[in-house]
N, C-alpha and C positions, 0 to 999 in steps of 0.2 A: 420168725425171730422177733422178739419184742425190742423196743428201743433200748432198754437196759441191757439186754443180752448183747445187742450190737455194740453198745458202748463199751462193755466189758471186753468183747472180742477185739475191738479197735485199740483199747488201752493195752491189751496184752501184746499186740503187735508193736505198738509205738512206745510204750512206757516200761515194759518189763525190765530191760537192762538198767535203766536209771533207778527204778524202785529197788531192784536187787542190790545194786551198788550202794545205795544209801543205807540199806538194811545191813549189809555186811560191815559197814562202818561201826554199827552198834554191836553186832554179834561176834565179829572176827571168826565166824564159823560158817562155812558155805552151806553145809547141810541145814543148819538151824535157820539161816537167812532164807534159803529157798523155801523151807516149810512155812516160815512166817509170811513170805510174799504170796505163796499159794493160798494161805488162809485169808489174806487180805483180799485177794481176787474173789474168793468164794463169798466173803462177807459183802463185797461190793455188789454182787449180783442181787442179794437179798435187799440190801439197803437202797440201791438205786431203783429197784422195782417198786419199793415202798415210798421212798421220799423224792425220787427223781434223780437224774444224772447231775452230778455237781458241775460247776463251771470249769473247774480244773481237776479232771479225773486223776491225772498223775500225782498231783499234790495230795489228794484224798487217799490214794493207794499208798503213797510213801508214808504218810502219817499213820495209817492203819497198820502197815507192816512194821514200822518202827515201834509202835505201841505193843504189837504182838511180841516183838523181840525183847522189849523191856520187861514185859510180863514173864516171858520165858526165863530171862536172866534172874528176875526176882525169885521165881519158883526154884531156880537152881542155887539160890543164895550166893550168886557171884556178881551181883550188880555193883557192890562196893568196889570190887577189884577192877571193874570195867569202866567206872565213871570217867576216869581220866582219858579214856580212849574217845569219849564222845566229844571232847573239846580239842582233840588233836588238830593243829592247824594244817591247812594244805601246804605242801612244799611249793616253792616258787616255780618249779618247772612245769606243773600241770595242775589245772583246777577242775578237771572233769572226772567224776567218779567212774564213768564207764571206761575211760582209757586206763585209769588206775587199776580197775578190776582186770582188764586185759593183761596188764603186766604182772599182776598177782598170779593169774592162772598160767602164765607162761614162765613160771619159776623153774630154774634149772634142776631143782630136786625132782621134777616130774620128767618122765620120758617125753621126747618131742611130740609124738603122736598124741599122748595124753594131754599135753599142754594145749594143743590145737583143738582137740575134741571137747575138752572141758570148757574152753573159752567159747566155742561156738554154741554149746548147749546152755551154759549159764549166763554168760554176758550178752550173747546175741539172741537168745531165745529160739534158736534153731531146734526143732524137735529131735528126739533121739533117733527115730527112723531116718530123718533126713541127714543127720550127722553120720549115721551108719552108711547111708548111700554115698556120701562124700568119700568115705574111706573104703568103700566096697567090701564091707564086712557085715555079717548078720546083725540084726537088731540086738539080740541077747548079748552078743560079744561086746557091742558098743556100750550097752547099759552096764555091764560088769566093769568095763574099762573106766567109765565115768565114776562109778561108785568107788573104785580103788583110788582114783585120783583125788577125789574129795576127802577121803579118809586120810590120805597121805598128807594133804595140806593141813588138816586138823592136827594130826599126830606130830608133824614137824613144827607146828606153831608158826607157820609162815605168816608174817605180819601183813596187814592190809595197808600198804603204803607204797609209794613209788620208790623203786631202788635209786640209789645215788646215780648221778649222770655217768660216773666212771664205769658202771656195769650195765648201763642200758644197751650198748652194742651187743652184749652177750645174749640178750633176750630178743634182739631186733628181728632175727630171721623168723622166729616163731610168731612174733606179733604181726609181721608182714604177711605171713602165711595165713593167719587167722583172718585178717582183714580181707585178703584176697578171696579166701574161701567163703567168707560171709557175702562178699559181693557176687561171686559166681552163683551162690545158692539163691540169691535174689534175682540175678540176671536171667537165669534159667532154673526155675524152681524144680527140685527133684520130684516133688509130688504136688498134686493140686489140680484145679481146673484151669488156671491161668498160666501163661508162659512165665510170667515174672512175679516177684514180690517186691514192690516198690519200697516198702518200709525197710527191708534189709539192704537194698541198694543205697538208699539215702543214709542209713546208719553207717554203712561201710565207708561211704564218701566222707561223712563227718569225721569218722575216726582217722581216715587217711590224712585229712587236712589238719587235724589236731596233731597228728604225729609229725607231719611236715613242719608245723610251727615249733614243735618240741625239739626236733632233730633236723634242722634245715640243711646241714652239711652232708647228710647221708644220701648218696646218690640213689640207692635202691628205694628209699622212701619216695623220692621224686619219680622214679620209674614206676612204682606201683600206682601212685596217683595218676600218672599219665595213662597207664594201661586201663584203669577203670574209667577215666574220662573219655578216652577214645572209644571204648565199648559202649558206654552209656550214651554217647552222642547219637547212636542209632535207635534209641528207645522208642521213638514214635513211629518207626517204620517196620519193626520186627513182626508185627501182627497186623491183620487187616481189621476192618470195622467190626467183624464178627469174632475177633479173637483168634483167627486162624494164623498159623505160622507162615511167615513170608521169608523165603530164602534170601541170602545176601545178594545174589545176582538179580533178584527181582525187586529189591527195595528202591524207593524213590530217594536218591541221594540229595536231591534239592531240599529235602525235609530233615536232613541230618543237622545236628547242633554244631554249627561251624565255630562258635565261640569256644565250645569245649574242645574241639579238635585243635584249634590254634593254641589253647592253653596246654594241651597234652603235648603238642609238638615242641613247644618251648621247654617243657619239663624234660622231655626225652633228650633234646639236644644238650642240655646241661648235664644230664645223667650219663651221657655217652662219653664224657671227657674222662678217660681212664678205662680200666677194664670193666665192661658192663656185666651186671649180674642177671639173674634169671628174670626178674620183673622188668628191668629195663629192656632186655631183649624181646620179651613178649610184647612190651609196649611198642617197640619199633616195628614189630610184625603187624600189630593191630593198626598202627598208623599208616602203614603201606596200603592196607585195605581202605582206611578212612579217607586217605588223600587221593586215591586213584579216581580219575574223572568218571570212569565207567568200570564195570566188572571186567570187561574184556581187556581193559588197559592196566589191570593189576600187574605189578611187577613180581610175577611168581618166581622168577629166577632168584631175585634178591631175597624173597621170602624163604626159599630153600636154603640159601646161604645163612640166613639168620637162624633158621632151625638147626643147622649144623653147629653153629656157635652155641645155641641154647642147649643142645644135647651134651656139649662138653662140660658146661657148668651145672647142668641139671639133668643127668641121664634118667630118663623115665619112659615107660612104654606109652604114656599119654602124649608126650612130646613126639615120640616116634610115629604115633598114629596121625597126629596133626601134620607132621612132616610128610607122611605118605600122601595125604590129600594134596599138598602143594606139589609133590613129585608127579602125581597123576596129571596135574594141570600143565606141567612142563614137558614130561616125557610120555604122557598118555596113560590111560586106565590100566593097561596090562602091567606096566611097571609099578603103578600105584598099588594094584591088587596084590602083586607079589610081596610088596613090603607090608601090606596089611596082614596077609596070611602068615607072615613070619611072626606076627604078634599073637597068634592063636594060643590060648592058654595063659597068657601073661596078664590079661585083663578080664577075669571071670566076672560075669554079671554086668559088665560095662556096656550099656546099650549103644553107645556111639560107635564101638568097634563093629558091631553087627550092622548098624545103619550105614556106616561108610562102605563096608563090604557090599551091602545090598546095592548102594548107589553105583559103585564101580561095576558090579555085575550087570546092572540095568544098562549102563552105558556101553557095555560090551555085548549087549543083545543076548544075554543068557538068562532069560526070564524065570525059568524054573529054579535055578540056583539063587537068583535074586529074591525070589519069593520066600525061600527058606530063611534067608538072612533077614528079610523084612519081618517075618513072623518072630524070629528070635529077638529082634530089636523091640518090637511091639510088646512082647511078653515082659521084657526087662525094663520098660519105660513106665515111670510113675506119673509123668506129667501128661495131662489130658490133651493139651495143645500139640505136644510132640507126637503123642499116640495117634491123634487124628491125622496129622500130616503123613506119618508113616503108613497109616491105613489107606490114605488116598493114593499113595505111591503104589501100594500093593494092588489096589483096584485098577490103577492105570496099566499095569502090566498083565492084567487079566488073570490073576491067580489068587483072588480074594476068597 
């Protein structure tokens, strides 16, 4: 890969959302903006190979994409009617185009799943296959869903501006869901050679902090930021020097980010004043892991209690699966396996279901059945670091 190609790839990971948001301000049309940004990246590859990589790649791409948009508007003879939009001042509530675009895509005119999927794809730069993996649907299904959502925004003439503060709470759950899914997509990438995508994690944390500044009284905003900080605190210990996955029980806790854990703990304590929501409860669970002196001293009984509360506010087979793992730690793998098997058919294509089942069967010394589950998990896994770990487990039980 040439230096120009690497620079374009890096800029796509780090600058896509900001460039797209700036371009939407010109076009007020998501489809047109996306096309203009894609053309800017294609032009960058030719220009940077010829003239060298600019000092500020993001600024170069933003200028190129905006120029593409202006040219497109001129060709459509609509520039005159759009000029006033180019000088629209930022509202006092928020000055970041990326967060503005998140709220645009989370418009109530769209179905909740479409809101989240569209934001992950356009604002966050998550690929369509990875968005499909998040929602456990085929790639073609997700592509069609995204196309319909963009067309609906255009047809409904939804403006590219922050909604007034009075209606922000109506969109908050979708925005929180987007930021959380963006974080989890970076924390454990659905596809690729590495376990994580640090650019997506950093972007999610930036958005969460901006949202906390915008809506400081919302407990679930604090809960989400706490959840992400507590998870991110383990970033340096989740893989070894060769990029291989390291399980939670084997991680060196002395290398966890204690400042992040302390910040998360303070956020959770303030968010727990009142009836906690799903992000606050997940943060409380994660903090029990993060603050346990050792894996053996983890308060699994309290984790089960918190999962019981989480299931009340957010009934989900994924929550039930995670609860089953905690139950297995409290009551043994037989009880845990029973709860996992009750979820068969509810999470098609979800490799963690097969992986958890395989681990419980291994602990019960049922290697042949464990091997079947491990193979199912390996087949459904798109992340090479996770696949390598599962393959090593399969080798250990002698059924590779």
